Each structure stands twice: as structure tokens, then as C-alpha cells.
N, C-alpha and C positions, 0 to 999 in steps of 0.2 A: 527443457531448461532446468538446470539443477536448482532445487528449492521450490519449483512450481509443479511438482508431480501431482499435487492436489490443487488444481487451479480455481480456487474459490475467490471471491472478492476479498474476503478476510485475509487469506494467505497472500494474495497479490498485493494488497495494500501494505502489509508488513514487509514483503520482499522488496517493494519499491523503497520503503523507509530505510531498510538495512543497506540498500545500495546507495542511496542519496545522502543520508545523514552525515557521513564523514566529509562530504564536500560542501553541503549546505548546512552549516552549523546552526543557523537560525530556523531551520525547518521545524515547524510545530505540529503539522499534521499532513496526512496523505488521505485523499478521498478518491474512491473508485465508484463510479456510477454505472450501474448495469442498465438502468432505465431512468426516466425522469422522476420516478417515485421510489426507486430502490437504490440505496447507496450504502457504502461502508466507509467509516472514517477510522484511521489508525492514528493515535496520538502517543507514540513512543512511550 
């Protein structure tokens, strides 16, 4: 998938943000959880 050549949680959360923000104008953050104790939050 273009933009996910390096599929880390950080890259994935920004990729999701970039895809969803134009449609969801009130979007404030995207969280990707790898496990119950490991997560990444992107806040545009």
C-alpha cells in the first residue's frame, strides 16, 4: 500500500489521519494499539 512501505504504528496512525481528516473535519486524534500496553497516538 502506497505510504505504508514502513508499516510502523507511527506511520500507520499518520496514514490513517491523512486519509480520514478531509472527511472527518472534527477528527482530533488517531490511536493505533499494538497490544494492551503499547499504543501510538497521532494528533495532526
